[in-house]
C-alpha positions as a LaTeX table, in Angstrom:
\begin{tabular}{lrrr}
\hline
Residue & $x$ (\AA) & $y$ (\AA) & $z$ (\AA) \\
\hline
Met1 & $-22.56$ & 7.29 & 8.21 \\
Thr2 & $-20.19$ & 4.42 & 8.34 \\
Met3 & $-19.63$ & 1.72 & 5.93 \\
Thr4 & $-21.46$ & $-0.71$ & 8.15 \\
Glu5 & $-24.62$ & 1.02 & 7.81 \\
Leu6 & $-24.25$ & 2.05 & 3.93 \\
Trp7 & $-23.77$ & $-1.59$ & 3.19 \\
Pro8 & $-25.51$ & $-3.69$ & 5.57 \\
Gly9 & $-24.47$ & $-7.50$ & 4.90 \\
Ala10 & $-21.19$ & $-6.80$ & 3.54 \\
Pro11 & $-18.52$ & $-9.67$ & 3.64 \\
Arg12 & $-16.60$ & $-9.09$ & 6.84 \\
Val13 & $-13.01$ & $-8.54$ & 4.35 \\
Val14 & $-13.39$ & $-7.25$ & 0.72 \\
Gly15 & $-11.23$ & $-6.71$ & $-1.88$ \\
Pro16 & $-11.53$ & $-4.20$ & $-5.56$ \\
Ala17 & $-13.71$ & $-7.08$ & $-6.52$ \\
Asp18 & $-16.00$ & $-7.22$ & $-4.54$ \\
Leu19 & $-16.74$ & $-3.37$ & $-4.43$ \\
Gly20 & $-16.85$ & $-3.63$ & $-9.00$ \\
Ala21 & $-13.42$ & $-1.85$ & $-9.44$ \\
Ala22 & $-10.43$ & $-0.97$ & $-7.73$ \\
Ala23 & $-10.83$ & 2.35 & $-8.18$ \\
Ala24 & $-14.00$ & 2.23 & $-5.92$ \\
Phe25 & $-11.83$ & 0.44 & $-3.25$ \\
Thr26 & $-9.37$ & 2.83 & $-3.33$ \\
Ala27 & $-11.72$ & 6.29 & $-3.02$ \\
Leu28 & $-13.46$ & 4.48 & 0.29 \\
Val29 & $-10.26$ & 3.31 & 1.76 \\
Ser30 & $-8.88$ & 7.47 & 1.12 \\
Gln31 & $-12.47$ & 8.46 & 2.42 \\
Gly32 & $-12.17$ & 6.41 & 5.34 \\
Tyr33 & $-14.52$ & 4.05 & 4.96 \\
Leu34 & $-12.53$ & 1.49 & 4.88 \\
Arg35 & $-9.45$ & 0.48 & 6.33 \\
Glu36 & $-6.93$ & $-1.29$ & 4.50 \\
Ile37 & $-5.37$ & $-4.54$ & 6.75 \\
Trp38 & $-3.12$ & $-6.37$ & 4.25 \\
Asn39 & $-2.53$ & $-5.61$ & 0.25 \\
Gly40 & $-5.83$ & $-5.26$ & $-1.60$ \\
Arg41 & $-7.93$ & $-6.24$ & 1.87 \\
Ala42 & $-10.13$ & $-4.20$ & 3.98 \\
Val43 & $-12.82$ & $-3.67$ & 6.57 \\
Ala44 & $-14.96$ & $-1.22$ & 7.41 \\
Ser45 & $-13.36$ & 1.29 & 9.40 \\
Asp46 & $-15.76$ & 0.86 & 12.73 \\
Val47 & $-14.87$ & $-2.92$ & 12.95 \\
Pro48 & $-12.41$ & $-3.60$ & 15.25 \\
Val49 & $-9.94$ & $-5.64$ & 13.72 \\
Thr50 & $-8.69$ & $-8.77$ & 15.18 \\
Pro51 & $-6.39$ & $-11.47$ & 14.70 \\
Ala52 & $-9.01$ & $-13.18$ & 13.13 \\
Ile53 & $-10.00$ & $-10.70$ & 10.79 \\
Arg54 & $-6.25$ & $-9.81$ & 9.92 \\
Ala55 & $-6.15$ & $-13.69$ & 9.22 \\
Asp56 & $-8.36$ & $-13.58$ & 6.99 \\
Ala57 & $-7.64$ & $-10.31$ & 4.89 \\
Leu58 & $-4.29$ & $-12.26$ & 4.01 \\
Phe59 & $-6.30$ & $-15.64$ & 3.22 \\
Gly60 & $-7.95$ & $-13.76$ & 0.73 \\
Ser61 & $-4.74$ & $-12.72$ & $-0.80$ \\
Leu62 & $-3.31$ & $-16.41$ & $-0.57$ \\
Ser63 & $-3.21$ & $-18.77$ & $-3.83$ \\
Thr64 & $-4.90$ & $-22.27$ & $-2.89$ \\
Ala65 & $-1.49$ & $-23.93$ & $-2.52$ \\
Ala66 & $-0.20$ & $-20.90$ & $-0.05$ \\
Arg67 & $-3.37$ & $-21.46$ & 2.00 \\
Arg68 & $-2.35$ & $-25.18$ & 2.99 \\
Cys69 & 0.40 & $-23.56$ & 4.25 \\
Val70 & 1.37 & $-22.32$ & 8.33 \\
Ile71 & 1.92 & $-18.69$ & 8.64 \\
Gly72 & 5.03 & $-17.94$ & 10.62 \\
Arg73 & 7.86 & $-15.96$ & 11.27 \\
Ala74 & 6.87 & $-12.09$ & 11.16 \\
Ser75 & 3.78 & $-12.84$ & 9.57 \\
Ala76 & 2.83 & $-14.99$ & 12.62 \\
Val77 & 3.65 & $-11.45$ & 14.86 \\
Trp78 & 1.45 & $-9.36$ & 13.34 \\
Ile79 & $-1.18$ & $-11.31$ & 12.87 \\
His80 & $-0.99$ & $-12.59$ & 16.60 \\
Thr81 & $-0.49$ & $-9.06$ & 17.98 \\
Gly82 & $-1.43$ & $-6.35$ & 14.67 \\
Ala83 & 1.97 & $-5.03$ & 15.11 \\
His84 & 4.77 & $-4.72$ & 12.56 \\
Arg85 & 2.72 & $-5.51$ & 8.84 \\
Pro86 & 5.03 & $-7.44$ & 7.16 \\
Arg87 & 5.68 & $-6.83$ & 3.37 \\
Arg88 & 5.44 & $-10.84$ & 2.43 \\
Ala89 & 3.77 & $-13.55$ & 3.98 \\
Asp90 & 5.53 & $-15.94$ & 5.30 \\
Leu91 & 5.02 & $-19.74$ & 4.70 \\
Leu92 & 6.07 & $-22.37$ & 6.86 \\
Val93 & 5.79 & $-25.93$ & 4.47 \\
Pro94 & 5.53 & $-29.18$ & 6.80 \\
Ala95 & 6.40 & $-32.28$ & 5.82 \\
Gly96 & 4.12 & $-33.59$ & 3.62 \\
Val97 & 2.93 & $-30.00$ & 2.02 \\
Arg98 & 3.40 & $-29.47$ & $-1.87$ \\
Ile99 & 5.83 & $-26.01$ & $-2.01$ \\
Pro100 & 3.63 & $-23.47$ & $-3.00$ \\
Ala101 & 5.28 & $-21.78$ & $-6.39$ \\
Pro102 & 7.10 & $-18.75$ & $-6.21$ \\
Glu103 & 4.87 & $-15.31$ & $-6.00$ \\
Val104 & 5.43 & $-12.23$ & $-5.60$ \\
Gly105 & 4.01 & $-11.00$ & $-1.34$ \\
Gln106 & 4.72 & $-14.64$ & $-0.42$ \\
Leu107 & 8.23 & $-16.56$ & 0.65 \\
Ala108 & 7.96 & $-20.25$ & 1.33 \\
His109 & 9.89 & $-22.19$ & 3.84 \\
Glu110 & 9.96 & $-25.71$ & 4.37 \\
Thr111 & 10.38 & $-26.57$ & 8.14 \\
Arg112 & 9.33 & $-29.64$ & 10.75 \\
Leu113 & 6.48 & $-28.16$ & 13.03 \\
Asp114 & 4.87 & $-30.44$ & 15.43 \\
Pro115 & 1.47 & $-29.93$ & 16.01 \\
Asp116 & 1.20 & $-28.09$ & 18.85 \\
Glu117 & 3.42 & $-25.29$ & 17.52 \\
Trp118 & 0.55 & $-23.97$ & 15.39 \\
Val119 & $-3.00$ & $-22.47$ & 15.69 \\
Thr120 & $-5.81$ & $-21.75$ & 14.08 \\
Val121 & $-6.20$ & $-17.95$ & 13.55 \\
Gly122 & $-10.15$ & $-17.40$ & 11.10 \\
Pro123 & $-9.21$ & $-19.40$ & 8.02 \\
Leu124 & $-5.59$ & $-19.67$ & 8.67 \\
Arg125 & $-3.26$ & $-22.26$ & 10.29 \\
Val126 & $-0.80$ & $-19.91$ & 12.13 \\
Thr127 & 2.38 & $-20.67$ & 14.37 \\
Ser128 & 1.45 & $-20.44$ & 18.14 \\
Ile129 & 3.35 & $-17.63$ & 20.36 \\
Cys130 & 5.91 & $-19.94$ & 21.21 \\
Arg131 & 6.72 & $-21.45$ & 18.41 \\
Thr132 & 6.25 & $-17.71$ & 16.37 \\
Ala133 & 8.82 & $-15.98$ & 19.38 \\
Ala134 & 11.54 & $-19.26$ & 18.65 \\
Asp135 & 11.27 & $-18.90$ & 14.76 \\
Val136 & 11.99 & $-14.99$ & 15.00 \\
Ala137 & 14.77 & $-15.21$ & 17.39 \\
Arg138 & 16.48 & $-18.03$ & 15.20 \\
Trp139 & 15.78 & $-16.77$ & 11.53 \\
Leu140 & 15.83 & $-13.02$ & 11.99 \\
Pro141 & 18.57 & $-10.78$ & 12.15 \\
Leu142 & 18.51 & $-9.18$ & 16.13 \\
Ser143 & 18.12 & $-5.62$ & 14.30 \\
Val144 & 14.39 & $-7.17$ & 13.10 \\
Ala145 & 13.84 & $-9.27$ & 15.57 \\
Ala146 & 14.56 & $-7.11$ & 18.68 \\
Ala147 & 11.41 & $-5.11$ & 18.16 \\
Leu148 & 8.94 & $-8.51$ & 16.94 \\
Leu149 & 9.94 & $-10.04$ & 19.89 \\
Ala150 & 9.92 & $-7.57$ & 22.86 \\
Thr151 & 5.71 & $-7.20$ & 21.03 \\
Leu152 & 5.36 & $-10.74$ & 21.49 \\
Ala153 & 6.96 & $-10.47$ & 25.30 \\
Asp154 & 3.41 & $-8.71$ & 25.99 \\
His155 & 1.14 & $-11.10$ & 24.60 \\
Pro156 & $-1.10$ & $-13.23$ & 27.21 \\
His157 & 0.16 & $-16.15$ & 25.60 \\
Phe158 & 3.53 & $-15.66$ & 25.78 \\
Asp159 & 6.32 & $-17.94$ & 27.68 \\
Gly160 & 9.86 & $-17.68$ & 27.57 \\
Ala161 & 10.39 & $-21.46$ & 28.91 \\
Gly162 & 7.83 & $-22.30$ & 26.08 \\
Ala163 & 9.86 & $-20.87$ & 22.91 \\
Ala164 & 13.29 & $-22.54$ & 24.64 \\
Ala165 & 11.65 & $-25.66$ & 24.82 \\
Val166 & 10.51 & $-25.27$ & 20.94 \\
Leu167 & 14.08 & $-24.62$ & 20.30 \\
Ala168 & 15.42 & $-27.59$ & 22.28 \\
Arg169 & 13.27 & $-29.80$ & 19.82 \\
Glu170 & 16.01 & $-28.61$ & 17.10 \\
His171 & 18.69 & $-28.54$ & 19.42 \\
Gly172 & 22.15 & $-29.04$ & 17.08 \\
His173 & 20.40 & $-27.52$ & 14.30 \\
Arg174 & 21.54 & $-24.30$ & 12.34 \\
Gly175 & 20.53 & $-21.01$ & 14.15 \\
Val176 & 19.43 & $-22.62$ & 17.29 \\
Arg177 & 22.41 & $-22.03$ & 19.90 \\
His178 & 22.34 & $-18.16$ & 18.77 \\
Ala179 & 17.93 & $-18.16$ & 19.27 \\
Leu180 & 18.40 & $-19.27$ & 23.07 \\
Thr181 & 21.27 & $-17.02$ & 23.41 \\
Val182 & 19.03 & $-13.61$ & 22.20 \\
Leu183 & 16.12 & $-15.24$ & 24.40 \\
Glu184 & 17.77 & $-15.50$ & 27.20 \\
Ser185 & 19.35 & $-12.35$ & 26.84 \\
Met186 & 15.69 & $-10.79$ & 27.20 \\
Gly187 & 14.92 & $-12.63$ & 30.26 \\
Ala188 & 18.22 & $-11.07$ & 31.89 \\
Thr189 & 17.50 & $-7.50$ & 30.39 \\
Ala190 & 13.68 & $-8.17$ & 32.22 \\
Ala191 & 15.06 & $-8.95$ & 35.24 \\
Gln192 & 17.55 & $-6.24$ & 36.04 \\
Ala193 & 14.34 & $-4.30$ & 35.41 \\
Gly194 & 12.51 & $-6.03$ & 37.99 \\
Ser195 & 9.68 & $-7.03$ & 34.74 \\
Pro196 & 8.28 & $-10.68$ & 34.49 \\
Ala197 & 8.19 & $-10.11$ & 30.77 \\
Met198 & 10.67 & $-10.45$ & 28.63 \\
Arg199 & 11.89 & $-7.36$ & 26.72 \\
Ala200 & 14.17 & $-6.41$ & 23.93 \\
Pro201 & 17.76 & $-8.45$ & 23.72 \\
Arg202 & 20.74 & $-7.04$ & 23.99 \\
Asp203 & 23.10 & $-7.93$ & 21.78 \\
Pro204 & 24.26 & $-11.93$ & 22.24 \\
Val205 & 27.76 & $-13.18$ & 22.78 \\
Met206 & 28.22 & $-15.79$ & 20.56 \\
Arg207 & 29.51 & $-19.12$ & 22.15 \\
\hline
\end{tabular}
């Protein structure tokens, strides 16, 4: 019998408080009735995990102030694809939004965000695939970014030219030239392999 059959009408994403105790939550996860999606947030093991469910799980762990931010960088890769679950939530703070107080498990970054650079996924705002790729290439070490970018390249909404266009809006700012070189390297690697999609980048030549 599955958790869905045992608990009809249960919330889509549950935590220890929904079950009355942390011990009950841990037991149901260990017995395979629940699948933990984010720290202390889980779904019934027979429920397909979608981007909206991952966003819902993350939403439940965030403060009210953090929920007003846009999820980005590695956290956005995970929400969009389900791969490379990060240890913390990356919060992008647009102009006019109060920076959340520091908390364990989340890190805020002040940034510019145009309206076409984020999408709504479940209860959260998340950077678009192109903005996510641009940020990963710009801000993360290549040793980390390579695998994340290769995963994003397989997403149906990925567009290398679109990611480069996002970076062009920040022309002259820190990390933009490096990020463009990384994306160009991905494109060259894909072309050599005869693939239309971008693959893991080679070490970029710094100019």
